[in-house]
C-alpha positions as CSV (number, residue, x, y, z in Angstrom):
1,M,131.5,93.1,114.0
2,D,130.2,90.7,111.4
3,K,126.6,91.3,110.2
4,L,123.9,88.7,110.9
5,V,120.2,88.7,110.3
6,A,118.1,86.2,112.3
7,I,114.5,85.3,111.4
8,V,113.0,83.2,114.2
9,G,109.6,82.2,115.6
10,P,107.4,79.2,116.2
11,T,106.9,76.3,113.8
12,A,104.4,76.8,110.9
13,V,104.5,80.6,111.2
14,G,106.0,80.9,107.7
15,K,109.7,81.6,108.4
16,T,111.0,79.5,105.5
17,K,109.0,81.2,102.7
18,I,109.4,84.7,104.1
19,A,113.2,84.3,104.6
20,F,113.5,82.9,101.0
21,E,111.8,86.0,99.6
22,L,113.9,88.4,101.7
23,A,117.1,86.5,100.9
24,Q,116.5,87.1,97.2
25,R,116.0,90.8,97.8
26,F,119.1,91.2,99.9
27,K,121.2,88.7,97.9
28,A,121.7,86.8,101.1
29,E,122.4,83.2,101.9
30,I,120.4,81.2,104.5
31,I,121.8,79.2,107.4
32,S,119.2,76.8,108.7
33,C,118.7,77.0,112.4
34,D,116.8,73.8,112.8
35,S,118.1,70.8,114.7
36,M,116.3,68.3,112.6
37,Q,116.9,69.7,109.1
38,I,120.6,68.7,109.5
39,Y,119.5,65.0,108.8
40,R,119.5,63.6,105.4
41,G,116.4,61.8,104.2
42,M,114.2,63.7,106.7
43,D,112.6,66.2,104.3
44,I,108.9,66.3,104.6
45,G,108.5,66.2,108.3
46,T,111.1,68.9,108.9
47,A,109.6,71.2,106.2
48,K,112.9,71.8,104.4
49,A,113.1,74.3,101.6
50,G,112.4,72.7,98.3
51,A,114.9,72.0,95.5
52,E,113.9,75.1,93.5
53,E,114.3,77.4,96.5
54,R,117.7,75.9,97.4
55,Q,118.8,76.4,93.8
56,A,117.7,80.0,93.8
57,V,119.1,80.8,97.2
58,V,122.1,79.1,98.9
59,H,121.0,77.2,102.0
60,H,123.6,76.0,104.6
61,L,123.5,73.3,107.3
62,I,120.8,71.2,105.7
63,D,121.5,67.5,105.0
64,V,124.7,67.5,107.1
65,V,124.6,64.0,108.6
66,D,122.7,60.8,108.4
67,P,120.0,60.0,110.9
68,D,122.2,57.6,112.8
69,E,125.0,60.2,113.3
70,D,125.3,62.5,116.3
71,F,125.4,66.2,115.7
72,S,125.9,68.5,118.7
73,V,124.9,72.1,119.2
74,A,128.7,72.9,119.5
75,Q,129.2,71.4,116.0
76,F,126.4,73.5,114.7
77,Q,127.8,76.6,116.3
78,E,131.3,76.1,114.9
79,Q,130.0,75.5,111.4
80,A,127.5,78.3,111.4
81,Q,130.2,80.8,112.7
82,E,132.5,79.7,109.9
83,I,129.8,80.4,107.3
84,I,128.9,83.8,108.9
85,I,132.6,84.9,108.7
86,K,133.0,83.7,105.2
87,L,129.8,85.4,103.9
88,N,130.8,88.7,105.6
89,Q,134.2,88.5,103.9
90,Q,132.4,88.0,100.6
91,D,130.1,91.0,101.4
92,R,127.2,88.6,101.5
93,L,124.5,88.9,104.2
94,P,123.9,85.7,106.3
95,F,120.3,84.9,107.3
96,L,120.0,82.6,110.3
97,V,116.6,81.1,109.9
98,G,114.7,78.6,112.1
99,G,113.1,77.8,115.4
100,T,115.6,75.8,117.4
101,G,116.2,78.1,120.3
102,L,119.4,76.5,121.5
103,Y,121.0,76.6,118.1
104,Y,120.0,80.3,117.7
105,Q,121.4,81.3,121.1
106,S,124.6,79.3,120.6
107,V,125.4,81.5,117.6
108,V,124.1,84.9,118.4
109,D,125.5,84.8,121.9
110,D,128.7,83.0,121.0
111,Y,128.1,80.3,123.7
112,T,131.2,78.8,125.2
113,F,130.6,75.1,125.7
114,Y,132.9,73.9,128.4
115,P,134.2,70.4,127.9
116,M,132.8,68.0,130.5
117,E,133.8,64.5,131.5
118,S,131.3,61.7,130.8
119,R,130.5,58.9,133.2
120,Q,128.9,55.8,131.6
121,E,127.3,54.5,134.8
122,I,125.2,57.7,135.2
123,R,124.0,57.5,131.6
124,Q,123.2,53.8,132.0
125,Q,121.3,54.5,135.3
126,W,119.1,57.1,133.5
127,Q,118.6,54.9,130.5
128,A,117.2,52.3,132.9
129,I,115.0,54.9,134.6
130,I,113.7,56.1,131.3
131,E,112.9,52.5,130.3
132,D,111.0,52.0,133.6
133,K,109.3,55.4,134.1
134,G,109.4,57.0,130.7
135,L,111.2,60.0,129.2
136,D,108.6,62.4,130.7
137,Y,109.9,61.5,134.1
138,A,113.5,62.4,133.2
139,Y,112.4,65.6,131.5
140,A,110.4,66.6,134.6
141,Y,113.5,66.0,136.7
142,L,115.6,68.1,134.4
143,Q,112.9,70.9,134.7
144,S,113.4,70.7,138.5
145,I,117.2,71.1,138.4
146,D,117.7,73.2,135.3
147,P,114.5,74.8,134.1
148,R,116.3,77.2,131.8
149,Y,118.0,74.4,129.8
150,A,114.8,72.3,129.9
151,D,113.0,75.2,128.1
152,L,115.7,75.3,125.4
153,I,115.4,71.7,124.3
154,S,112.6,69.3,123.3
155,A,110.9,67.2,125.9
156,H,111.6,64.3,123.5
157,D,115.3,65.0,123.2
158,K,116.6,62.0,125.2
159,K,120.3,62.5,124.4
160,R,120.4,66.1,125.7
161,I,118.1,65.4,128.6
162,V,120.4,62.6,129.9
163,R,123.5,64.7,129.2
164,A,122.2,67.7,131.2
165,I,121.3,65.4,134.1
166,E,124.7,63.7,133.9
167,V,126.5,67.1,134.1
168,Y,124.4,68.1,137.1
169,Q,125.1,64.9,138.9
170,L,128.9,65.2,138.1
171,T,129.2,68.9,139.0
172,G,126.3,69.9,141.2
173,Q,125.7,72.8,138.8
174,A,123.0,73.3,136.2
175,F,124.2,72.6,132.6
176,S,123.0,76.1,131.5
177,A,125.1,77.7,134.2
178,L,128.2,76.2,132.7
179,Q,127.8,78.0,129.4
180,G,129.5,81.3,128.9
181,K,128.1,83.8,126.4
182,S,128.7,87.2,124.8
183,L,125.7,89.5,124.0
184,Q,127.8,91.4,121.4
185,A,128.9,88.5,119.2
186,Y,127.5,90.1,116.0
187,D,125.9,93.2,114.5
188,L,122.6,91.5,114.9
189,T,119.2,92.2,113.3
190,A,116.8,89.7,114.9
191,V,113.2,89.5,113.6
192,G,110.6,87.3,115.3
193,L,107.5,86.2,113.4
194,Y,104.3,85.3,115.2
195,L,100.6,84.7,114.9
196,E,97.9,84.7,117.5
197,R,97.4,81.3,119.0
198,E,94.2,80.3,117.2
199,E,95.6,81.2,113.8
200,L,98.9,79.5,114.5
201,Y,97.2,76.3,115.7
202,R,95.1,76.4,112.5
203,R,98.3,76.6,110.4
204,I,99.9,73.8,112.4
205,D,96.9,71.5,111.8
206,L,97.0,72.4,108.1
207,R,100.7,71.8,107.8
208,V,100.4,68.4,109.4
209,D,97.7,67.4,107.0
210,E,99.8,68.6,104.1
211,M,102.9,66.7,105.3
212,L,100.8,63.5,105.5
213,A,99.3,64.2,102.1
214,H,102.8,64.7,100.6
215,G,104.1,61.3,101.9
216,L,105.3,61.7,105.4
217,V,104.3,58.1,106.3
218,D,106.3,56.8,103.2
219,E,109.3,58.9,104.2
220,V,109.3,57.4,107.7
221,M,108.7,53.9,106.4
222,A,111.8,54.3,104.1
223,L,113.9,55.5,107.1
224,K,112.6,52.6,109.2
225,E,113.6,50.1,106.5
226,K,117.1,51.5,106.6
227,G,117.2,50.7,110.3
228,Y,116.6,54.1,111.7
229,G,114.4,53.6,114.8
230,L,113.4,55.4,118.0
231,H,116.8,54.6,119.5
232,Y,118.2,57.4,117.4
233,N,117.8,61.1,118.5
234,S,116.8,62.0,114.9
235,M,113.8,59.8,115.0
236,Q,112.4,61.4,118.1
237,A,111.6,64.4,115.9
238,L,108.0,65.7,115.8
239,G,106.0,63.6,113.4
240,Y,108.6,60.9,112.9
241,K,108.1,59.4,116.4
242,Q,104.4,59.3,116.0
243,V,104.5,57.8,112.5
244,L,106.9,55.1,113.8
245,Y,104.4,54.3,116.6
246,Y,101.7,54.1,113.9
247,L,103.7,51.8,111.7
248,D,104.4,49.6,114.7
249,G,100.7,49.3,115.5
250,F,100.8,51.3,118.7
251,L,98.6,54.2,117.3
252,S,95.7,54.2,114.9
253,R,96.0,56.7,112.0
254,R,93.6,59.1,113.6
255,E,95.6,58.9,116.9
256,M,98.8,59.4,115.1
257,V,97.5,62.6,113.4
258,N,96.1,64.0,116.6
259,E,99.3,63.3,118.5
260,I,101.4,65.0,115.9
261,K,99.1,68.1,116.0
262,K,99.0,68.2,119.8
263,E,102.7,67.8,120.2
264,T,103.5,70.4,117.5
265,R,101.2,72.9,119.3
266,R,103.1,72.3,122.5
267,Y,106.4,72.7,120.8
268,A,105.3,76.0,119.2
269,K,104.3,77.3,122.6
270,R,107.7,76.4,124.1
271,Q,109.5,78.1,121.1
272,Y,107.5,81.3,121.5
273,T,108.1,81.4,125.2
274,W,111.8,81.0,124.8
275,F,112.3,83.5,122.0
276,K,110.3,86.1,123.9
277,R,113.1,86.2,126.5
278,D,115.4,87.8,124.0
279,S,114.8,91.5,124.0
280,R,116.9,92.0,120.8
281,I,114.2,90.3,118.8
282,Q,111.8,92.7,117.0
283,W,108.4,91.0,116.8
284,I,106.0,91.2,113.8
285,N,102.5,89.8,113.9
286,I,102.0,88.4,110.4
287,S,98.2,88.9,110.7
288,D,98.7,92.6,110.7
289,Y,99.7,92.5,107.1
290,S,97.0,91.3,104.7
291,D,99.3,92.1,101.8
292,K,102.6,90.2,101.6
293,T,104.3,93.1,100.0
294,H,103.7,95.3,103.0
295,L,105.0,92.5,105.3
296,F,108.2,92.2,103.3
297,E,108.6,96.0,103.2
298,K,108.3,96.1,107.0
299,I,110.9,93.4,107.6
300,S,113.2,94.9,104.9
301,S,113.0,98.3,106.6
302,L,114.2,96.8,109.9
303,I,117.1,95.1,108.2
304,E,118.0,98.1,106.1
305,G,117.7,100.4,109.1
306,R,120.2,98.4,111.0
307,L,122.6,98.0,108.1
308,S,122.6,101.7,107.3
309,A,123.2,102.6,111.0
310,V,126.5,100.7,110.9
């Protein structure tokens, strides 16, 4: 089987920097496993690797589409799998790095996405319900009919929420139940990075402050001027949605900052809860390693141990 290393975990835990250092050591290439880094022009709020890092180590599936374009998990899976095959043929090690659980699982478990008809009247009905009662109402309904899939996606992902409800109403079955998978898709080494809640939340708050200091509001303003608004799935991303509300006068700056931090903490909790279900992931508490060298040696030993066992 083709080799694959996955480095996952909640937002702000340090995946990008750690994966970059490890990729240099193993002469690997990184495949972004982030459903928002695929969008061009959304750099600061999605914490993309910088230009220098992307020159030093090849990064894939970043800046794939514009914010007004749709990009499905099935498209991500297809492109990621092609890259994994190509890198293995070149004797290069692919690193799948990120925190989008559905993207991760679609690749490592080789999900089969069964084609499903679409019915416009159902979508229009739920669009009207969302306008009347809010997206939270639709997400709560999805949790009641398909809690597994609801855990995999963001509570702000209107497109996927409506699609999953539509499939349920068309078939009577949960969307997650219609996805086939294989637990032996790759020779997988999966490493999960985590921090205790208090430290992770501190890092989240610091990251939000840094994003704002580095121009997140200006980035969102530029996207808004190009016509990208909340009607696009991309602009429902953490940070972007709240900044748009701020720019439109619905939130004060303090409220905007607090909302971004609060929603990011909630998202991190959902990420960690989901990844903990995968028994293949070997978890490492970053706080146990005061010296980065020891942390890198620990993760490297897990990767090398797996590679040498093949």
